[in-house]
N, C-alpha and C positions, 0 to 999 in steps of 0.2 A: 561559339562566333566562328562561321565557315570563314575559308580563306578570303576567298572573296569578296567579302561582305567586308574583313578586315581591310585588303586593301584595298578597297575605296573608302574607307573611313579614314586610313592614313594616311591615303592621296589627299584627302582633303583638307589635312593640316598641313600643307606646304604647297609654295607655288611650284609649279611645274618642272623647274632645272632642277628643282631636291628630290622631287620623286623620281626625275631620271637615274640620277645618284642613287637613291633608292633600290631602283630595279639593278644597278651595275650592283649593288652591294650584294643582290639577292641573288642573280647568278653565279658571280665571284664565290660567294660562300657556298653552294651548291657546287661548285666546281672543286674549290679546295676542302670540301666535307669530302665527297667521293675520292678524291688521289690522295688524302690521308685519314682515309678510315673511319669519319664521322657520320653520322646519322643528317642525310642533306637536307632531311624534312624539320629536324630540331634548328639546323644552320641555316635556310630560309624562314625560317617563324622568328628566329631572333632578329635577322638583318630584314624583314617588315617592318618591324618595329622598333626599330634603333633610333630613329631621329623623329619618333612620332610626335616629342615635346620641341624639337629643333627650334621650329618658329612660332614658339610662344611668346607671350611677352616675359619681361622679364620679372615681373613682379609677380607673375603664375607661377612662375618656375620658385623664386623665393617663400611663396605662402607655403607651396606643399613643401619645399625644404625642410620649413620653421613648422607646419605642421604636423608633418607626418614624420617628424623626428630621423630626416636623412642628416648626413651628415652636416653640420653647421659649417663646420673647415672649409666647406665647398664653397662659400660665400666670399673668401678670403682671396679666392683665387676666379680667375679668366672666366666668365658668364659661357664658354664655348664648353666646360665641363659642367655645366646643371644639367643641361637635355637628357645626358646619359642616367644617372642614377633618379631623376624624374621619369625618363621615359620608361626605365621598369618597375616602378611605380602603376605607371600608367599602365601597361603592360596585363597587369595582374589585376587592379581595380576595377579597370575597362576594358577586357579584353579578354579575360579571364585566364590570362597566362599563369598556369601552376607549378611549372617545371624548374627548380631554384637556379638549373644551368643556363637554359634559356633566358632567365633574368639578370644573372649576373654576367649574361654576353654581352645582353643591353646597358648592364648598369656598368662594365669595365670597358668599354668598347671605345671611349677615350683615353681614358686615363691609365690603362692595366692594370695589373697588380699582380704580388710577387703569388705564385704557386697558380696559375689561369690555367684555366682548363684548357683540353685542346677545340673544344668548340667556342670557347673565348678569345683565343690565339686567331681562330679561323675569322670569327666575324670583326673582330678588330682590324686582321690585315687583311680581309676584301674591303676594309672602308678605307684602308690609305689606297689599296691597288686597284680598284673596280678602274671598267676601260676607259672612264671621261674624267679620270684624275692625269691631271698634267701637270709635274712641279718637279725643278729637279731631284734626280733621284729615283723617282716613279719607278723607272725602267731598274733600276738596280734592285728594285723590291721584287717586282712582278719576277725577276730572273731568277733571282734566291728563292722564291715561293716553288719554282717548280721542282726544288728538293728540300727543302727548308722552311716548315713556320715560321722556326727560332732565329733563323738565322734572317730572313725576311722582316720579322718584325723587329727585331734588333736596329736593323738598318731604319727602316720607320720611327722606332722609338729614338736612334741619333737624330734624324734629322727633324723631329720635333721640338727636341730639348736644343739643338743647334738654333732652327728658328726664332726658339722663346728667348734663348740668349742676347740674338742678335738685335731682335725689338724690344730689349732690354724687360721683359715679362720677367714674373715669378715662374717658378716652378710648381705645379704641384706635383708635392713629395712622391703621391704613390705611385709616379709615371718614373720618376728617379730609382725606388726602388725596384718597379717591374723590369724596367731597364737592364737594370743591375742580375736581375734574377736570370734575363734572356742569355747576358754573358756567360754569368754560370751554367746554363742549361746548353747553350753552346759549344764552351770549352769541353764539358762532360760528355759531348758528343763524338767532340774530336779524338 
């Protein structure tokens, strides 16, 4: 599928305000990819598709998780996580994406994981800090992203975990592990 057809198809899957977010993630992913030496076309592809399933009915996502043998532990956690692995599946099945790193960037953009590639980090970080994002700490993330993907992503994970704790929500274990891996990487870089 060519880029423009893909964009039109993805845009049709969500409300206009979410499409504006996706456009922000696309632009930010390309900017970060150029800054940190990742192929900007691959970053943009992952960004285009990262929220393709975000507005799907919960039952539709749950069916895909069960039928396609995606990690069922997801069903024990916040539904906000589900669209990422479902989106990676849809990117491959419906949009013909075969690049495993692009698929992983889509799959882990909400949770993170241990051993994230630079492309995965960039898409996850772009999702946190794209221009329309406005939450406490986002400017710190943007500032840190000028020099370190890992420091910026660590700040993002810290904010997410703090938010979930304050709301009394369960924290997906992969996010805790991803956060700890970012701590290790930041310490090793210093």
